[in-house]
C-alpha positions in Angstrom: 95.7 87.2 108.7 99.3 88.2 109.5 99.5 90.5 112.5 102.9 92.0 111.7 104.3 90.5 114.9 106.4 87.3 114.9 105.9 85.5 118.2 107.8 82.4 117.0 104.7 80.6 115.7 104.2 80.2 111.9 101.9 82.8 110.4 98.9 81.3 108.6 99.6 83.4 105.6 102.1 85.9 104.3 102.2 88.4 101.5 104.7 88.0 98.7 107.0 90.7 97.5 104.6 91.1 94.6 101.7 91.7 97.0 100.2 88.2 96.4 98.6 86.5 99.4 100.4 83.2 100.2 99.8 80.5 102.8 102.8 80.0 105.1 101.3 76.8 106.6 101.4 73.4 104.8 98.2 72.3 103.1 96.3 71.0 106.2 96.8 74.2 108.2 96.2 76.5 105.2 93.0 74.6 104.3 91.7 74.8 107.9 92.4 78.5 107.8 90.4 78.9 104.6 87.5 76.8 105.9 87.3 79.1 108.9 87.8 82.3 106.9 85.2 81.5 104.3 82.6 80.4 106.8 82.5 76.6 106.1 82.6 75.9 109.9 79.7 78.3 110.5 77.7 76.6 107.8 78.3 73.2 109.4 77.9 74.1 113.1 74.9 71.8 113.4 76.5 69.1 111.2 79.3 66.8 111.9 82.9 67.2 110.6 82.1 64.2 108.4 79.4 66.1 106.6 81.8 69.0 106.1 84.4 66.7 104.7 81.9 65.0 102.4 80.6 68.3 101.1 84.1 69.6 100.4 84.9 66.3 98.7 81.9 66.7 96.4 83.0 70.3 95.5 86.5 69.1 94.8 85.6 65.9 93.0 87.5 63.7 95.4 86.4 61.0 97.8 85.6 61.9 101.4 88.4 59.6 102.5 90.9 61.5 100.3 89.8 64.8 101.7 89.9 63.5 105.3 93.5 62.3 104.8 94.4 65.5 103.1 93.2 67.5 106.2 95.2 65.2 108.4 98.4 65.6 106.3 98.4 62.0 105.2 97.9 62.7 101.5 100.4 64.5 99.3 99.0 67.4 97.3 99.0 67.0 93.5 98.9 69.8 90.9 95.3 68.8 90.1 94.2 68.8 93.8 95.8 72.2 94.4 94.1 73.6 91.2 90.7 72.3 92.4 91.3 73.9 95.9 92.2 77.2 94.3 89.0 77.2 92.2 86.9 76.2 95.2 88.3 78.7 97.6 89.0 81.5 95.0 92.6 81.9 95.9 95.5 82.1 93.4 97.3 78.8 92.7 100.5 80.2 94.2 98.6 80.6 97.5 99.4 77.0 98.4 102.9 76.4 99.7 102.9 73.0 98.1 102.3 74.5 94.7 105.3 76.8 95.1 107.4 73.8 96.1 106.3 71.9 93.1 107.0 74.8 90.8 110.3 75.5 92.4 111.4 71.9 92.0 110.3 71.9 88.4 112.3 75.1 87.7 115.4 73.6 89.4 115.1 70.6 87.0 115.1 72.9 84.0 117.5 75.6 85.3 120.0 74.0 87.6 121.9 77.3 88.0 119.0 78.4 90.1 120.2 76.0 92.8 123.2 78.2 93.6 121.1 81.4 93.6 118.5 79.9 96.0 121.1 78.3 98.2 122.9 81.7 98.7 119.6 83.4 99.3 118.6 80.8 101.9 121.9 81.0 103.7 121.8 84.8 103.8 118.2 84.7 105.0 119.0 82.2 107.8 121.9 84.2 108.9 119.8 87.4 109.1 117.1 85.5 111.1 119.7 84.0 113.5 121.2 87.5 114.1 117.7 89.0 114.8 116.8 86.1 117.2 120.0 86.6 119.1 119.3 90.3 119.4 115.8 89.6 120.6 117.1 87.1 123.2 119.7 89.6 124.4 117.1 92.3 124.7 114.8 90.0 126.6 117.6 89.1 129.0 118.2 92.7 129.8 114.6 93.4 130.6 
């Protein structure tokens, strides 16, 4: 859960402007967080990680090897996989960062004028972050 503090490390999740819970980490990290949060690791404390992966694979309808590679970041997320993960973990589809990227890419294909809007927003956001980081560094140097 977000702590409200930003210590330079990525937050496991964030809350959108609409109040929706979103993962800030890529699929492997976000999935690991959900596994912990929803007690999968407590359930499998006496089992091996292989058993956990195989059970998750059965729930998702994928092979154990596919899930293992997904957890290691060696497998690209598909729409279908993200939908299954959302159903399994009871999170909205937009929870997954990869889903938002897929959707954004799709919207850019159909509405190319969004590229300029997003670019300007990204540049403005980066400038604001850089200014805040510089102020934090100056403050830290004073103390």
